Structure formats: C-alpha cells, structure tokens
N, C-alpha and C positions, 0 to 999 in steps of 0.2 A: 866521458864520451857524451858527446851530444851533435846530434846532426850531421854525424859523419867525421866530426873533427875530435881529435883527442892531442894530448899532450905526450911527448915523450922526452926521457933524459936518457943520457949515456949509460951504461953498466957501470961505468967508472964513477958515477953521480952528477950531480948538477953542473951545467954549464961547462961541458967538456966535448961538444958538437960544433965541426967547422961548417961552413955549408955545405961542401961537397960531401962530408959525412952525414949531415942533418936529412938530404936529399936521399942517400943510399938507404937511411933507417926506413924512410916512408916507403921509398920503391920494394924494400925488401919484405914488407909487410902487406904487400899488394894495395898501396897508396900511393898518394904523392903531397907535395907541401901545400898546405891549406891556402887558401887566398883570404883577402882582407874580408870581404864579401861573406865568405864561410865562417871564418872565428867570428864575424858580427852575429850571423846566423844563429851561432851555437851560442852565443853569449846571452841573447835574447831570451832562450830558455833555458837559462843557469847555470851556464858553462863559464866558472871564474876559477882560474889560475895565477896565482901572483909568482909566476916564473918566467923571466923574457926569453922567447923561441924564436927560430926561425922561420919565416912563414914564406908563401910565393914572392918571386923577383928581388929576392934577397933583404928582403924588409927582417926585422926582428922587432917584436912585442910581444904582448899579451891581452887576454880579455879580461874584463874587470866589470862586474855586477855591482859590487858594493864597496866603494873606496875605503880605505884603512888608513892608519897614520905611517905605514911601511910599505903600501903598494898603492899603486894608480895616481900618485900625485894630487889625490883629493878628487878624482873625476871618475867618470864610468864612461865604458865603451871600450875600444879597442887602443890599448897603448902602443903607439906605434913609434920606434924609435928612427922610421926612416931606413934608405936603405943603405946599406953597409958597404964601404968601399973595400973594407978588408975583410974578403970572405974567409981570411982565416981566424976572424974571431971565434969564441967558443960560447957559444949559448945551448938551450935547449932546442927542439923543434915540435911544431905544429902541423900533423898530419891531417889527410882527409881522405876517406876511404867509404862511401856510400854503401858498400857490400857489406861492411864489417858489421860484426853483431852488435846489436843496442846493448850496452852494459853501462847503467847508471840512471840518475833520474833525480828528479825533486821530489820528496815527503812530503807530505803533511798531514797524512793521518796519523790517529792516536795510537793506531800499532800495525806495524806491516813487518812481513818477512822478506829480508833481503837474502840474495841467494847468486851465487856466481854462474855465468853463463852454461847449460847443459848439464846443471847439478842433477843428479848426484855423480854423475859421469866426470870426469876431469876436464876442465876449461880449456880451450885453443890456447896457443903460444901468444905471448905478445899481448894478452889482454890488458886493457888499465881502464877503470870503472871511477867515476866520481858520483858520490851518493851526498844531495843537499837534502839534510834533515830540518826543515822549518818550524820553529813553535814561538808561542807568545814569549815576550820578554819575561824572564823569571820562572819559565817552566824548567823543567829539568828532563834531561835526554838520556834513558839507559838501555846499554847495548848488551844483549845478553846471546852468548856465541853458542849455538847448539852444534855445531860441526867447525870445526879449523882444521884443515888439513894442509901442514907446511910442506915447501919443498927446502930440503936442507940448503943451507945458503948461510954460512956465517956473517958475511957483510951484509944481509938485508938487502941484496940487490935483484935476487930472483923474482922470490914472491914478498909480498909485504904488506902491511894493512898501516895506513896512517891516519890518525884523528885528529881534526882543527876542531875549535869550540868558535872559531868566526872565520870569515872570510879573509883574516890578514894569516897570511902563511907563515910569519915571523911571530909575532906575539901569540898568535893562535893556535899555534903548534902544541899539540898535547901529548904527543909522543909516538916512535916508533917501534923500541924494541922494549915494549913494556909486557909484563906477565898481564894475562886476561883470565877471565874466569870462565869457561863454556859451559853453558846449560844442554846437556844430551836430552835426547826425545823422551818420552813418557816411560816412565818406569825403571831410568836410568839414572845413577847417581851423577853429581856433578864431578866434574875432574878439571884439575889444571891442565892448560894450553902450553905454557912456555914460553911464548915469544910472539910477538904479533907479525912475522915476516908470513904471509899466506893465503890460502885457498879458504874461503868463509861462505858459510849459512848461519844466518842467525835472526832474531826480533831485535826490531828497532822500536824502542816504545818512549 
C-alpha cells in the first residue's frame, strides 16, 4: 500500500474479478477504485505491482517503477490498457482508501524491524503490505523472522507472504509456500515456522 492505493486479487487467485466485482471489493473495504492520478502518486513513492487490475472509469493497468523483461513493456509509469468495453473481463483491482492504515514502504537502512499493523495485536482484516528493500548491487538481503503467526489456510489465500528478488513479478518470484526459519526474541531458541502463509514481525538486514 502507498498513498492510500493498494492492490487486491480475488480469493480465488489472480485475474478473477469482473469490473462489478472489483468495485464491490473496494467498497467492502471502505474504499473505491483508484484513479490514474492516485496510481501515479503511489508509483512515485515506490508502489510497483506487475499485475493488471481494474481502476477508475473501467480502465485496466498497473504501476511500474522499474521495467523488466516480463513487465512494463520496457517503460515506467502507469501502464494503461485503456477503457475495457467488456466489463466481464477478469482482472485484479486497484483500490483507494485514504483512511486505511498505512502498511508497507521502502527500506534503505542497514537493519530494520518490519511488523504488521497493530503488532502484537492481530491486524485488521484485508490488510496488504508491500515492503521494498533496496540495497546496492551485489549486496545480500537477510530476513530473520522473530514471530510468524499464521492463519490456517491450505490454499495460502487468507494470509501469506511472498518474496521477490527483483521488481519482476515473474522471473523475480522467490516463493510463497516455503519453509522459513524464525528467530525468536532474546533467550528463546530458534524454531521452524512451517510455511510462508501469514502475520509477521521480523528483522530485515
């Protein structure tokens, strides 16, 4: 999420929402379809999603910060497929809710603690966070999970964590359902978490 703009996909998976369903998703969460201007404002502060979604006035597109071989057609900006005549086409959706709790951001510090909104309490329903960790070329990023509380969901559609090693959502995908090792608080032993579907707090360095 950035500047009140966030991306949603259907609980059935990617590209499953008609225009009517997309508007209903945003409205249910207290928001509305994002405008082109709102998408661009979010993109300028690092919001990058390589997934086409409905936005205001029946347009479909997505925000690109850094173009890749499989995303953005070699360009940066809001990729706009234009107004879709067939509103039964199925895409994701970009919503806008300026009152929603900010979750996500761009990290450049050598070490940071990332945690879900309201931690250690449970976060609100329908939260989605995008954290961009930027380092110099050749540097390695290490993620240490101190606490990782998962909602039980065999399909990984309720709560999940996805990790990418680039802006490219295709070739850069590093995994969704992978075993992760959690580093607990001081004086506690490390333990296996199980899978990457979930509510997290951890160190990024």
